C-alpha positions as CSV (number, residue, x, y, z in Angstrom):
1,M,5.9,-47.0,17.1
2,R,8.4,-45.2,15.0
3,S,9.2,-48.5,13.0
4,V,5.4,-48.8,12.2
5,G,5.4,-45.3,10.8
6,I,8.5,-46.0,8.7
7,R,7.0,-49.3,7.4
8,S,3.6,-47.5,6.7
9,R,5.7,-44.7,4.8
10,R,7.6,-47.3,2.7
11,A,4.4,-49.1,1.9
12,G,2.8,-45.8,0.7
13,Q,5.8,-45.1,-1.5
14,A,5.8,-48.7,-3.0
15,D,2.1,-48.2,-3.7
16,Q,2.7,-44.8,-5.4
17,R,5.5,-46.4,-7.5
18,R,3.3,-49.4,-8.5
19,A,0.5,-46.9,-9.6
20,E,3.0,-45.0,-11.6
21,L,4.3,-48.1,-13.3
22,L,0.6,-49.0,-14.1
23,R,0.0,-45.7,-15.6
24,A,3.2,-46.0,-17.6
25,A,2.3,-49.5,-18.9
26,R,-1.2,-48.1,-19.9
27,R,0.5,-45.4,-22.1
28,V,2.9,-47.8,-23.6
29,V,0.2,-50.3,-24.4
30,M,-1.9,-47.7,-26.0
31,E,1.2,-46.9,-28.4
32,R,2.5,-50.4,-29.2
33,G,-0.4,-52.8,-28.3
34,M,-0.1,-55.6,-25.7
35,A,1.9,-57.9,-27.8
36,G,4.4,-55.2,-28.9
37,T,5.0,-53.9,-25.4
38,R,8.2,-54.9,-23.6
39,V,9.3,-54.4,-20.0
40,A,12.2,-52.2,-21.4
41,D,9.5,-49.9,-23.2
42,I,7.6,-49.5,-19.9
43,A,11.0,-48.7,-18.1
44,K,12.1,-46.2,-20.6
45,A,8.7,-44.3,-20.3
46,V,9.3,-43.7,-16.5
47,D,13.2,-43.6,-16.8
48,V,13.6,-46.5,-14.4
49,S,15.5,-49.7,-14.8
50,G,13.8,-53.0,-15.9
51,G,15.1,-54.5,-12.5
52,L,12.9,-51.8,-10.6
53,I,9.8,-53.0,-12.5
54,H,10.5,-56.6,-11.8
55,Y,11.0,-55.8,-8.1
56,H,7.3,-54.7,-8.3
57,F,6.0,-57.1,-10.8
58,A,7.5,-60.4,-11.4
59,T,6.5,-60.6,-15.1
60,K,5.5,-58.3,-18.1
61,D,2.2,-60.4,-17.9
62,E,1.7,-59.7,-14.3
63,L,2.2,-55.9,-14.9
64,I,-0.2,-55.8,-17.9
65,T,-2.7,-58.0,-15.9
66,E,-2.6,-55.5,-12.9
67,M,-2.9,-52.6,-15.3
68,L,-6.2,-54.0,-16.8
69,R,-7.4,-54.9,-13.4
70,A,-7.1,-51.1,-12.4
71,A,-9.0,-50.2,-15.5
72,L,-11.6,-52.7,-14.8
73,D,-12.1,-51.8,-11.1
74,S,-12.7,-48.1,-12.3
75,E,-15.1,-48.8,-15.0
76,S,-17.0,-51.3,-12.9
77,A,-17.4,-48.9,-10.0
78,R,-18.9,-46.2,-12.4
79,L,-21.2,-48.7,-13.8
80,R,-22.4,-49.5,-10.4
81,E,-22.9,-45.9,-9.5
82,L,-24.8,-45.3,-12.7
83,S,-27.2,-48.4,-12.3
84,S,-28.0,-47.8,-8.7
85,G,-27.9,-44.1,-8.5
86,P,-30.7,-41.5,-8.4
87,G,-33.1,-41.0,-11.3
88,A,-35.9,-42.8,-12.9
89,P,-35.1,-46.2,-14.3
90,I,-35.2,-44.9,-18.0
91,Q,-32.6,-42.2,-17.0
92,R,-30.3,-44.6,-15.2
93,L,-30.5,-47.1,-18.2
94,D,-29.7,-44.4,-20.6
95,G,-26.9,-43.2,-18.6
96,V,-25.5,-46.7,-18.5
97,L,-25.9,-47.0,-22.2
98,R,-24.0,-43.7,-22.9
99,F,-21.3,-44.4,-20.5
100,Y,-20.5,-47.8,-22.3
101,L,-20.2,-46.0,-25.8
102,P,-16.9,-44.8,-26.9
103,D,-16.4,-40.9,-26.9
104,S,-14.6,-41.2,-30.2
105,R,-13.0,-43.7,-32.6
106,G,-9.8,-43.1,-30.7
107,D,-11.3,-43.7,-27.2
108,Q,-8.6,-45.1,-25.2
109,S,-10.7,-47.2,-23.0
110,W,-12.4,-49.1,-26.1
111,V,-9.0,-49.3,-27.9
112,L,-7.5,-50.9,-24.8
113,W,-10.2,-53.3,-24.4
114,I,-10.3,-54.4,-28.0
115,D,-6.6,-55.1,-27.7
116,A,-7.4,-57.1,-24.5
117,W,-9.9,-59.2,-26.3
118,A,-7.2,-60.2,-29.1
119,A,-4.6,-60.9,-26.1
120,G,-7.2,-62.8,-24.2
121,L,-7.3,-65.6,-26.8
122,R,-3.9,-66.8,-25.7
123,E,-3.5,-65.2,-22.1
124,P,-5.9,-66.7,-19.5
125,S,-5.3,-64.1,-17.1
126,V,-6.3,-61.4,-19.6
127,Q,-9.3,-63.5,-20.7
128,A,-10.2,-63.6,-17.2
129,I,-10.4,-59.8,-16.7
130,V,-12.3,-59.3,-20.1
131,H,-14.9,-61.8,-18.9
132,E,-15.3,-59.8,-15.7
133,L,-15.7,-56.6,-17.4
134,G,-18.4,-58.2,-19.7
135,R,-20.2,-59.4,-16.6
136,S,-20.0,-56.0,-14.9
137,W,-21.6,-54.4,-17.9
138,V,-24.4,-56.9,-18.2
139,A,-24.9,-56.8,-14.5
140,A,-25.5,-53.0,-14.6
141,V,-28.0,-53.4,-17.4
142,E,-29.9,-56.2,-16.0
143,T,-30.0,-54.3,-12.5
144,T,-31.4,-51.2,-14.1
145,I,-34.1,-53.1,-16.2
146,S,-35.0,-55.3,-13.1
147,E,-35.6,-52.2,-11.1
148,G,-37.6,-50.6,-13.8
149,V,-39.9,-53.7,-14.0
150,R,-40.4,-53.7,-10.2
151,A,-41.2,-50.0,-10.5
152,G,-43.8,-51.0,-13.2
153,V,-42.4,-48.6,-15.9
154,F,-40.5,-51.4,-17.8
155,A,-42.0,-54.6,-19.3
156,C,-39.4,-57.4,-19.5
157,A,-39.7,-61.0,-18.6
158,D,-35.9,-61.9,-18.9
159,P,-33.8,-58.8,-17.7
160,R,-30.7,-60.8,-18.0
161,G,-31.2,-62.0,-21.5
162,A,-32.2,-58.5,-22.5
163,A,-29.0,-57.3,-21.0
164,E,-27.0,-59.9,-22.7
165,R,-28.6,-59.2,-26.2
166,I,-27.9,-55.3,-25.8
167,D,-24.3,-56.0,-24.9
168,A,-23.7,-58.3,-27.9
169,M,-25.3,-55.9,-30.3
170,L,-23.3,-52.9,-28.9
171,D,-20.0,-54.9,-28.7
172,G,-20.2,-55.8,-32.4
173,L,-21.2,-52.1,-33.6
174,I,-18.4,-50.5,-31.5
175,V,-15.7,-52.8,-32.8
176,R,-16.8,-51.6,-36.4
177,Y,-16.9,-48.0,-35.2
178,T,-13.5,-48.0,-33.5
179,L,-12.0,-49.7,-36.6
180,G,-13.1,-47.0,-38.7
181,D,-16.4,-48.0,-40.4
182,H,-17.6,-44.4,-41.4
183,T,-21.1,-45.6,-41.9
184,L,-21.4,-45.4,-38.3
185,T,-21.3,-42.4,-36.0
186,R,-21.3,-42.1,-32.3
187,Q,-25.0,-40.5,-32.6
188,R,-25.8,-43.6,-34.7
189,L,-24.4,-45.9,-32.1
190,L,-26.5,-44.1,-29.5
191,E,-29.6,-44.5,-31.6
192,H,-29.1,-48.2,-32.0
193,A,-28.4,-48.6,-28.3
194,R,-31.7,-46.6,-27.4
195,T,-33.8,-48.5,-30.0
196,A,-32.5,-51.9,-28.7
197,A,-33.2,-50.9,-25.1
198,A,-36.6,-49.5,-25.8
199,H,-37.6,-52.8,-27.6
200,E,-36.4,-54.9,-24.6
201,V,-38.2,-52.9,-22.0
202,G,-41.4,-52.3,-23.6
203,L,-41.0,-48.6,-24.5
204,T,-40.3,-46.7,-27.7
205,P,-37.1,-45.0,-28.9
206,A,-39.0,-41.7,-28.5
207,D,-39.2,-42.3,-24.8
208,F,-35.3,-42.2,-24.6
209,S,-35.1,-39.2,-26.8
210,A,-37.5,-37.4,-24.4
211,V,-34.8,-38.2,-21.5
212,A,-32.2,-36.8,-23.9
213,A,-34.2,-33.6,-24.6
214,S,-34.9,-33.1,-20.9
215,G,-30.9,-33.1,-20.2
216,N,-31.0,-36.1,-18.0
């Protein structure tokens, strides 16, 4: 029994070390970008040897992929909570839209994912995670719209198509916003998101404005 406890303790310590390395990898990637990040940079950030990093992750690509996987899991879980949580369908749809938008031009999540899109052109493992994130977002919007249709408050013949169109529009606008297009503000992004969503579900932008005014 004692050996089982020792193995369990060691496994817990290994998990903690991996989590620490993943957090360090994210910090370094945010500073240097994925292409410019080296294992040596991550090792320096946590004051360990490169050998220790390779003990937990065979390659830099594996470490970066696991870091992105952790970010994906966190964001996907939050999207599921928002799309299936309490509140009227319009409140939940508005919550999903607001979660997706960057908090600022320097929003770390969006800077990370834009970098991942570029890396995914040449890294199949990164590309797979980027696609999975996109599917999670579209699924959250589709689920919320579908439930609103069933409740009789939305009118939408193709919830999946509506979700894909909202996704494509917002991705394009958010990239422009993040890259410094000063004709766009976060409030303007939110207005575009609500207008597009209202059009897709048979409501008006004023209906979303009423949700915002109510504090939901």
